[in-house]
Backbone as a ProteinNet text record, in pm:
[ID]
protein_1_A
[PRIMARY]
XXXXXXXXXXXXXXXXXXXXXXXXXXXXXXXXXXXXXXXXXXXXXXXXXXXXXXXXXXXXXXXXXXXXXXXXXXXXXXXXXXXXXXXXXXXXXXXXXXXXXXXXXXXXXXXXXXXXXXXXXXXXXXXXXXXXXXXXXXXXXXXXXXXXXXXXXXXXXXXXXXXXXXXXXXXXXXXXXXXXXXXXXXXXXXXXXXXXXXXXXXXXXXXXXXXXXXX
[TERTIARY]
84.5	0	88	48.5	122.2	41.6	108.3	55.1	63.8	-0.5	-0.7	86.9	43.2	117.1	254.9	357.5	493.4	555	473.9	525.4	513.9	396.1	375	370.2	323.1	304.8	371.6	430.2	498.2	397	328.9	224.7	259.5	377.4	411.4	400.2	456.2	452.6	310	228.7	89.4	11.2	27.8	-41	8.5	139.8	194.5	138.3	129.5	75	-72.5	-148.6	-290.5	-308.5	-229.4	-239.7	-199.1	-95	-52.2	-164.5	-225	-332.6	-452.7	-482.9	-595	-567.5	-446.8	-411.1	-419.9	-362.4	-361.4	-502.7	-588	-726.8	-798.7	-758.5	-824.8	-729.5	-639.5	-549.5	-467.5	-415.5	-331.9	-186.4	-97.6	45.9	89	137.6	181	332.5	389.7	535.5	580.3	710	764.9	739	745.6	720.4	575.9	484.1	343.4	320.8	378.6	363.9	419.6	535.9	594.6	504.2	433.9	350.3	224.5	184	64.2	96.4	223.6	262.8	203	123.4	65.5	-64.2	-108.7	-231.1	-355.1	-466.6	-594.3	-636.5	-734.1	-785.6	-839.1	-916.8	-974.6	-864.9	-767.5	-661.2	-576.6	-558.8	-481.3	-548.4	-678.2	-743.2	-758.9	-775.4	-780.9	-648.4	-538.5	-406.7	-385.8	-427	-413.4	-501.3	-621.8	-715.5	-659.9	-578.5	-520.5	-427.3	-387.5	-297.2	-369.2	-502.2	-581.1	-643.3	-661.8	-718.6	-862	-946.8	-1087.5	-1123.8	-1093.6	-1119.2	-1268.2	-1311.4	-1450.3	-1467.2	-1583.9	-1611.9	-1517.6	-1489	-1397.1	-1443.6	-1573.6	-1625.2	-1599	-1612	-1584.8	-1437.6	-1351.4	-1207.7	-1170.7	-1229.5	-1203	-1240.9	-1359.4	-1405.5	-1314.8	-1273.6	-1185.8	-1050.3	-995.3	-863.7	-869.3	-976.3	-990.8	-992.4	-1066.8	-1073	-937.1	-869.6	-739.1	-637.3	-637.9	-541.1	-567.7	-694.2	-727.2	-677.5	-696.9	-654.1	-503.1	-429.2	-284.2	-224.6	-284	-234.5	-253.5	-368	-392.1	-294.9	-254	-166.1	-20.5	19.5	162.3	192.8	97.8	114.1	212.1	304.6	394.1	414.3	429.9	462.4	605.6	631.3	768.8	848.8	978.2	1058.9	1049.3	1015	1006.5	871.6	776.1	647	568.3	552.9	471.9	536.2	666.3	736.3	724	738.4	733.1	594.8	489.2	354.5	323.9	366.3	342.2	411.9	534.9	611.3	547.2	509.2	447.8	312.6	235.3	101.4	105	217.2	229.1	244.2	278.7	302.6	209.9	159.3	82.6	-33.1	-138.3	-241.8	-182	-229.5	-175.1	-289.1	-267	-366.1	-296.4	-374	-331.4	-421.4	-361.8	-436.4	-382.9	-465.2	-418.4	-515.9	-461.8	-546.5	-607.7	-562.2	-616.3	-763	-850.9	-992.6	-1008.3	-1116.6	-1138.9	-1138.2	-1199.1	-1207.2	-1070.1	-973.7	-837.6	-758.1	-780.7	-706.1	-728.8	-851.6	-879.6	-809	-803.9	-731.9	-584.4	-525.3	-382.6	-355.3	-425.6	-399	-429.3	-535.3	-567	-464.1	-418.3	-324.6	-187.9	-146.5	-15	-25.8	-146.3	-162.7	-165.4	-208.5	-206.6	-345.2	-448	-580.2	-625.4	-597.5	-644.5	-543.8	-436	-336.5	-348.9	-446.5	-463.6	-578.7	-567.8	-679.6	-784.4	-739.8	-832.6	-758.4	-834.8	-777.5	-874.9	-821.7	-903.6	-858.4	-954.4	-925.3	-955.8	-898.7	-912.3	-1053.2	-1137	-1274.9	-1368.9	-1312.6	-1392.7	-1380.6	-1311	-1302	-1340.2	-1385.7	-1426.9	-1309.2	-1198.3	-1079.3	-960.7	-918.7	-804.5	-672.4	-562.4	-431.1	-414.7	-357.7	-274.8	-350.2	-482.8	-556.4	-532	-559.4	-528.5	-637.2	-753.4	-871.4	-843	-769.8	-753.9	-677.7	-578.8	-501.8	-575.1	-647.4	-727.2	-835.2	-901.7	-1009	-954.3	-843.2	-783.8	-739.1	-683.9	-643.7	-765	-874.7	-997.1	-1046.7	-1037.2	-1079.4	-994.5	-868.5	-780.4	-794.4	-867.9	-885.4	-765.2	-687.6	-570.1	-576.8	-491.3	-480	-376.3	-383.7	-281.9	-139.9	-125.2	7.7	68.8	-14.3	35	69.3	50.3	64.6	199.1	261.8	378.1	332.7	350.3	307.7	429.6	413.3	516.7	468.9	541.4	499.6	615.8	578.6	681.5	663.8	560.9	537.2	524.4	564.1	543	397	306.8	163.8	122.5	166.5	132.7	196.9	322.4	391.3	317.1	275.1	202.5	74.1	0.8	-124.5	-100.4	1.6	30.7	76.2	157	206	92.2	1.8	-112.5	-202.1	-207.9	-288.1	-223.1	-92.1	-20.2	51.8	70.6	139.4	290.4	361.1	503.2	515.5	619.8	631.2	771.7	778.4	902.5	887.2	994.3	986	1059.6	1008.5	1077.5	1108	1236.4	1279	1347.2	1269.6	1326	1401.5	1493.2	1566.5	1472.4	1502.2	1419.7	1303.7	1278.7	1168.3	1213.6	1120.5	1158.1	1203.5	1293.7	1336.9	1219.1	1212.3	1101.5	1148	1082.2	1108.8	1010	1044.4	953.6	922.9	1020.1	1006.8	1112	1083.1	1178.4	1304.1	1286.1	1398.7	1350.3	1441.8	1405	1496.5	1444.6	1513.9	1504.5	1605.4	1605.3	1508.2	1467.2	1375.5	1314.4	1223.1	1152.6	1241.7	1333.4	1422	1501.9	1549.8	1622.3	1530.1	1407.7	1308.7	1277.2	1265.6	1234.2	1341.1	1466.6	1574.9	1560.3	1517.3	1496.7	1379.2	1270.5	1150.3	1165.4	1250.1	1265.9	1303.1	1386.7	1430.8	1321.6	1218.8	1113.9	991.1	974.7	852.9	855	741	732.2	736.3	774.3	776.3	636.7	630.7	501.7	446	313.9	255.7	277	298.8	316.9	182	172.5	48.8	64.9	-25.7	-17.4	-56.9	-5.1	-35.6	-103.7
-119.2	0	124.1	220.1	344.2	461	548.7	682	751.3	865.7	931.8	1056.8	1161.4	1287.6	1271	1304.6	1293.5	1157	1057.9	924	896.3	915.8	891.7	1020.5	1127.2	1252.4	1368.1	1457.7	1574.1	1686.8	1688.1	1787.6	1882.3	1870	1948.1	2098.4	2146.3	2290.9	2339.2	2258	2297.1	2305.7	2208.1	2212.3	2329.2	2353.3	2464.6	2597.3	2615.5	2739	2754	2645.2	2650.9	2685.4	2626.7	2656.7	2800.9	2850	2988.8	3084	3058.1	3145.4	3142.8	3025.5	3015.9	3098.7	3087.9	3166.1	3315.2	3357.5	3499.9	3552.1	3468.9	3508.7	3543.1	3478	3498.7	3561	3646.1	3724.4	3636.1	3527.7	3438.8	3448	3406.9	3407	3265.4	3246.5	3114.2	3110	3015.1	3004	2865.4	2851.2	2721.1	2619.2	2664.3	2574	2525.3	2615.2	2575.5	2476.8	2501	2408.4	2271.2	2266.3	2137.8	2063.2	2137	2072.4	2011.5	2052.5	1996.2	1879.9	1848.1	1743.6	1609.5	1550.6	1419.6	1419.2	1535.3	1538.6	1526.5	1492.5	1490.7	1633.2	1647	1779.1	1849.9	1778.5	1838.9	1885.6	1800.1	1837.7	1951.7	1954.6	2062.5	2197	2205.9	2336.5	2379.3	2285.2	2321	2382.9	2324.2	2379.1	2516	2531	2660.7	2765.6	2726.2	2820.7	2881.4	2805	2855.7	2974	2993.8	3104.2	3214.3	3207.7	3309.6	3405.1	3530.3	3631.3	3596.9	3575.6	3539.6	3427.3	3303.9	3193.9	3164.5	3129.2	3084.4	2941.6	2885.8	2749.2	2650.5	2543.1	2441.9	2388.1	2364.1	2309.7	2404.9	2534.5	2632.3	2631.9	2624.8	2621.2	2496.7	2384.7	2263.1	2280.5	2334.3	2353.4	2449.7	2557.1	2654.7	2592.1	2515.1	2454.7	2351.5	2273.6	2176.5	2247.5	2357.3	2430.8	2488.8	2549.3	2608.4	2501.8	2389.3	2283.2	2216.6	2191.5	2124.8	2206.3	2337.1	2423.7	2420.1	2425.5	2429.7	2293.6	2188	2054.4	2022.5	2056.4	2030.6	2106.4	2224.5	2308.2	2262.3	2197.1	2168.7	2022	1933.2	1795.2	1716.9	1648.1	1554.3	1433.8	1313.1	1197.8	1209.9	1157.6	1154.2	1053.7	1079	989.2	843.6	755.9	613.6	566.9	658.6	619.9	526	561.9	480	343.5	340.4	213	124.2	182.7	103.5	42.8	123.5	70.7	-35.5	-13.8	-111.1	-243.2	-235.5	-356.6	-433.1	-361.5	-428	-486.9	-413.1	-459.5	-584.2	-609.4	-730.8	-855.4	-836.2	-950.9	-957.4	-842.5	-837.6	-739.4	-755.4	-651.9	-520.4	-409.4	-277.9	-183.2	-103.3	-3.2	127.8	235.4	365.6	401	444.9	488.5	625.2	727.3	865.3	949.3	1043.2	1138.5	1242.9	1249.2	1343.3	1311.8	1412.7	1387.1	1322.4	1245.7	1171.6	1261	1378.5	1466.8	1501.5	1519.7	1552.7	1426	1320.7	1196.6	1141.5	1144	1095.5	1179.5	1310.3	1397.9	1359.9	1339.2	1306.6	1172.6	1068.6	934.7	926.2	993.4	993.4	1068.5	1181.1	1264.6	1198.5	1120.9	1056.4	914.2	873.9	747.7	624.5	638.4	523.3	477.1	551.3	518.8	379.3	339	209.5	97.2	125.4	21.6	-28.7	25.1	-10.1	-107.7	-193.8	-280.3	-203.9	-106.1	-20.6	102.8	203.7	322.2	370.6	438	485.8	627.1	718.5	858.9	895	1005.5	1045.8	1079.9	1123.6	1156.8	1037	917.9	795.9	706.2	753.5	680.3	775.6	718.5	801.8	873.7	802.1	858.9	841	946.4	934.7	925.1	915.3	910	1031.3	1014.1	902.7	784.2	782.5	663.3	550.8	429.4	313.3	279.2	346.5	307.2	287.5	380.2	379.7	256.6	213.3	95	-34.1	-36.4	-154.4	-176	-67.9	-77.6	-115.4	-55.9	-88	-233.8	-284.6	-425.3	-516	-482.3	-562.4	-562.4	-449.1	-443.6	-534.9	-551.1	-638.7	-784.9	-810.7	-947.9	-1003.5	-914	-957.3	-897.6	-945.5	-886.7	-774.9	-677.7	-573.3	-627.4	-740.4	-797.9	-845.3	-865.7	-908.1	-790.1	-669.4	-549.9	-482.8	-437.5	-349.5	-210.7	-113.1	24.3	109.5	197.6	293.1	431.1	493.7	621.9	721.9	850.8	954.8	1049	1028.2	1120.2	1044	1106	1041.6	1009.3	1095.5	1070	939.6	920.2	799	675.4	689.1	574.8	530.4	625.5	591.5	516.8	564.1	498.5	354.8	335.1	200.9	106.9	156.9	72.6	38.4	134.2	104.8	-2	-3.1	-104.6	-242	-245.7	-372.3	-404.2	-302.4	-323	-310.1	-368.9	-340.2	-206.6	-129.1	4.2	28.6	75.8	124.9	274.6	350.1	494.7	551	661	740	874.6	905.4	1027.6	1119.2	1201.4	1296.8	1405.2	1475.1	1584.1	1686.5	1726.6	1823.8	1765.1	1635.8	1571.1	1527.1	1514.8	1468.4	1323	1290.1	1152.1	1066.6	945.6	856.1	749.8	746.2	642.6	529	413.3	297.7	244.8	253.6	190.7	80	-21	-130.6	-85.1	6.4	63.3	191.5	281.3	404.5	424.9	498.6	515.3	661	710.3	851.1	883	780.2	804	671.3	678.4	557.2	459.8	505.6	407.8	324.9	386.9	310.7	211.6	253	162.2	48	77.3	-26	-133.9	-94.4	-193.5	-287.7	-233.8	-316.5	-411.6	-361.2	-443	-552.5	-529.2	-627.8	-763.9	-764.2	-891	-957.7	-880.7	-935.8	-980.3	-929.8	-958	-1099.6	-1165.9	-1294.2	-1266.9	-1366.8	-1345.1	-1315.7	-1228.9	-1198.9	-1324.4	-1342.6	-1461.7	-1459.9	-1581	-1592.6	-1591	-1524.9	-1519.1	-1598.1	-1690.5	-1772.3	-1690.4	-1724.3	-1652.7	-1747.6
0	0	0	-81	-93.5	-38.7	35.4	53	-83.2	-98.7	-229.7	-231.4	-162	-164.3	-100.8	-176.8	-126.5	-145.6	-182	-212.6	-361.8	-418.4	-561.5	-642.9	-583.5	-657	-583.3	-661.4	-604.7	-589	-475.9	-450.8	-336	-279.4	-160.5	-184	-294.9	-320.2	-341.4	-409	-433.3	-302.4	-215.9	-86.6	-2.7	-3	75.4	27.1	-104.6	-159.1	-124.2	-130.9	-96	51.4	137.3	279.9	308.8	241.2	259.5	218.5	103.2	55.6	149.9	204.4	297.9	422.9	475.1	594.4	566.2	454.8	423.2	397.6	341	315.6	445.5	555	683.9	786.4	734.5	820.1	913.3	857.7	935.9	894.4	982	954.3	918.8	796.4	750.7	749.2	819.9	831.1	785	762.8	726.5	836.9	960.6	1072.8	1073.6	1040.6	1036.3	922.6	807.7	696.1	733.1	796.2	834.7	931.7	1016.3	1117.7	1058.8	936.9	874.7	781.7	762.1	667.6	707.3	617	640.4	718.6	765.8	845.1	757	818.7	748.1	715.7	626.1	592.5	716.2	797.7	918.4	1014.4	1041.8	1134.9	1078.9	946.9	885.1	904.8	872.8	883.5	1029.2	1120.3	1262.8	1305.3	1257.9	1292.7	1228.6	1103.3	1036.6	1103.6	1142.8	1204	1331.9	1402.2	1526.7	1502.9	1376.9	1343.5	1266.1	1258.8	1189.7	1290.3	1245.6	1334.4	1372.8	1273.2	1298.5	1201.2	1236.5	1143.4	1129.1	1008.5	990.3	1041	1018.2	1063.1	995.6	1066	1014.3	879.8	865.4	739.9	623.6	648.1	542.8	505.5	605.7	578.3	497.6	530.7	455	308.3	283.6	146	70.9	136.1	72	39.3	133.5	110.6	-1.3	-8.1	-116.5	-251.5	-261.9	-388	-425.4	-329.4	-356.4	-396.2	-324.1	-352.3	-486.7	-518.5	-644.6	-763.2	-757.5	-867.8	-885	-774.5	-782.9	-815.5	-765.7	-796.1	-943.8	-999.2	-1141.1	-1229.4	-1185.6	-1267.1	-1261.4	-1154.3	-1134.8	-1104.9	-1125	-1081.6	-1167.5	-1102.5	-1170	-1077.8	-1136.3	-1051.7	-1001.5	-885.9	-838	-920.6	-940.8	-1024	-977.5	-1068.8	-1039.2	-991.6	-970.2	-911.2	-1000.7	-1127.5	-1218.2	-1239.2	-1258.6	-1278.5	-1155.7	-1037	-914.5	-894.6	-907.2	-888.9	-993.6	-1117	-1223.3	-1192.9	-1144.6	-1112.5	-997.9	-892.3	-777	-815.4	-894.6	-932.3	-1019	-1085.9	-1166.5	-1080.2	-951.6	-864.9	-744.5	-699.6	-575.5	-588.9	-507.2	-501.6	-452.1	-507.2	-473.6	-439.2	-335.7	-295.4	-264.9	-271.2	-221	-104.4	5.7	123.5	162.6	143.3	155.5	237.3	313.6	384.1	291.6	167.8	71.5	43.2	36.5	4.8	-132.8	-149	-273.3	-396.8	-386.8	-503.4	-557.7	-468.6	-511.9	-540.6	-463.7	-484.2	-624.6	-672.2	-807.6	-913.4	-891.4	-984.7	-989.8	-873.4	-867.5	-934.5	-893.2	-946.2	-1094.8	-1139	-1280.7	-1362.4	-1311.3	-1386.1	-1401.8	-1302.6	-1313.2	-1369	-1409.7	-1479.9	-1393.5	-1267.8	-1177.9	-1133.8	-1165	-1112.5	-1153.5	-1278.9	-1327	-1302.4	-1231.4	-1200.3	-1057.6	-984	-843.7	-826.6	-727.2	-691	-612.1	-532.2	-459.7	-413	-376.2	-312.8	-207.6	-107	3.7	37.7	49.5	75.4	220.2	263.9	402.5	443.9	348.6	382.6	368.6	352.2	341.6	464.7	565.6	692	804.6	915.5	1028.1	1090.4	1104.7	1167.2	1072.5	1001	910	987.4	914.2	978	1070.8	1189.7	1236.5	1295.7	1292.9	1334.2	1233.4	1273.8	1190.7	1089.5	1096.7	1018.6	870.5	811.4	666.3	619.2	697	657	690.7	800.3	833.3	727.4	687.6	588.3	451.5	411.8	281.6	276.2	385.8	389.8	372.2	439.9	426.5	282.7	215.3	75.1	-13.5	22.7	-55.4	-15.1	93.9	139.8	212.3	278.4	353.2	493.4	581.3	713.9	710.1	800.5	803.9	818.9	888.2	906.2	775.3	672.8	542.1	450.3	500.2	418.2	441.9	334.2	342.1	296.6	381.9	355.9	321.8	222.2	186	229.1	321	377.6	378.6	386.6	391.5	509.6	592.5	704.3	835.3	946.5	1076.8	1103.5	1055.5	1073.3	1006.2	882.3	809.2	867.6	910.4	971.7	1097.5	1177.4	1300.1	1267.8	1167.2	1129.3	1084.9	1001.9	950.8	1061.7	1151.2	1260.2	1357.3	1383	1469.3	1407.3	1275.1	1206.3	1210.8	1237.1	1239.5	1110.9	1025.2	896.8	912.2	818.7	802.6	729.1	758.3	699.4	647.3	522.4	463.9	441.3	465	455.9	336	284.9	182.8	246.1	259.8	327	226	158.5	63.6	139.4	71.2	138.2	199.4	322.6	391.7	468	452.2	523	662.4	755	888.9	887.4	977.4	991	1036.5	982.1	1013.6	1112.6	1225.8	1324.9	1305.9	1359.2	1360.6	1221	1129.6	998.5	987.7	904.9	888.9	816.4	722.5	648.2	583.7	552.7	484.1	365.1	265.1	138	93.8	20.2	-19.8	-132.1	-207.9	-319.8	-363.2	-459.6	-503.4	-580.9	-667.2	-732.4	-632.9	-524.9	-422.7	-354.1	-327.1	-268.9	-364.1	-492.9	-592.2	-594.5	-583.2	-581.5	-462.7	-349.5	-230.6	-250	-308.2	-323	-427.4	-527.4	-634.3	-578	-475.2	-416.9	-333.8	-295.4	-209.7	-286.5	-409.6	-484.7	-542.3	-541.5	-613.3	-763.2	-844.2	-988.8	-1041.8	-1141.4	-1203.8	-1270.6	-1267.9	-1329.4	-1481.4	-1536.3	-1679.4	-1749.4	-1862.2	-1938.2	-2067.1	-2090.2	-2211.1	-2333.3	-2448.2	-2572.6	-2671.4
[MASK]
+++++++++++++++++++++++++++++++++++++++++++++++++++++++++++++++++++++++++++++++++++++++++++++++++++++++++++++++++++++++++++++++++++++++++++++++++++++++++++++++++++++++++++++++++++++++++++++++++++++++++++++++++++++++

């Protein structure tokens, strides 16, 4: 199972710009520290954290809707897959069931996965607004595992944030980390890698051979 933002798609700058614009729209101060603190959080937890830095924040539901609109526009304009993402998912999907489990809302998750060409290569995907308690709770990984017909203990999760790692570990999954430059160090992972090609080299030795297709 893969997280999406920061693992498969390069959306960090788009989300940061959307959060900055939301703060400024409501007389809030947006800093690098505040942006780092929202990395990997659910939409609800993100806007609650941003609201604490606004002069007179509106209702949480309004902030969520505004942030989704701002993020969708910027993600569509600047979206690119991270190097190695499409190849890695394609390789894994040839041998094992594959899922994406992301705190990103469904409306944006479909845009991301469709734009980078991965939507039809997955067995299932689960968005943050489709579970009662998104990451760092375990719900999203427990539910995604059930959809694949496996137990969480049979799942290997690829994550890039402490929030996601915590969710996967609470679910009982194995976790591998991707630590891009500038990202926080990930604790409680079996191994961490600087990028997806390095991770792919590690996974190649663990994957069963792809099934042969008769002609």
